[in-house]
N, C-alpha and C positions, 0 to 999 in steps of 0.2 A: 728527754731522758738522757740522752748521750751527752757527755761533756768533752769528748775527744775531738781533736782537730787533725785531720778532717773528720767530720762527724760520721759515725757508723750508719750503715744502711738502716732504713726504717723497718719495722716489722712486717710491713706489706709490701716491701720492694723484693724483686726477684732475687736479689743477692743477700737477703736478710741473714743467711748463715755466715757471712763474712764479718758480722759484728764481733766485737771483743767479748771474751768471757768475763763474767763477773762472779760466777760460782761454778765449781766443777766437782761432780761427785760420781766418779766412774764406778765406784762400789755400788752405787744405786742406780746407775745407767742414765743420768741426766746431767745436763749443763744448762745454766741460766746465761743468756747473752745480754749485752748492754742495752739492746733494743727491746728487752723484755720478753723475748722468745725463750720458751723452754725447749731445748733440743735433746731428744732421747736417743739412746744407743742405737735403736733400730731404725734411725734416720727419721722417725716421726717427729712432729713439732706441735706445740701448742702456743698460739699467738696470744698476746695480752688481752685481746677481746674475747677470748674463749674459742676461736676458730681452730679446728683440728686440721692439721696437714697430715695425711696418711704417709706411712714410710715410703720411701722412694729409693730403695737400693737398686743398683743395676740388676737386670734380670740374669745375665750372664757375664762372667769375666772373660770369656773367650771361648774357644772350641775345646770340649772335653773329649778325649779319646780313651777308650778302654781296651785292655789286652783281651785277645780272643781266647 
């Protein structure tokens, strides 16, 4: 699929999200990467073969404290 040099990571490689954007629709919450991966705003992914990758946001951004 990819015509870039160096080639973008494949859809099944661990760094697949590093591929270049070919379509970006933030108003709809998705982007299409050069390797055919649909990347969703919630960090979920749909691979070209139909495999679903669940959202993988970090659980915490750090320690949260509240006033007493």
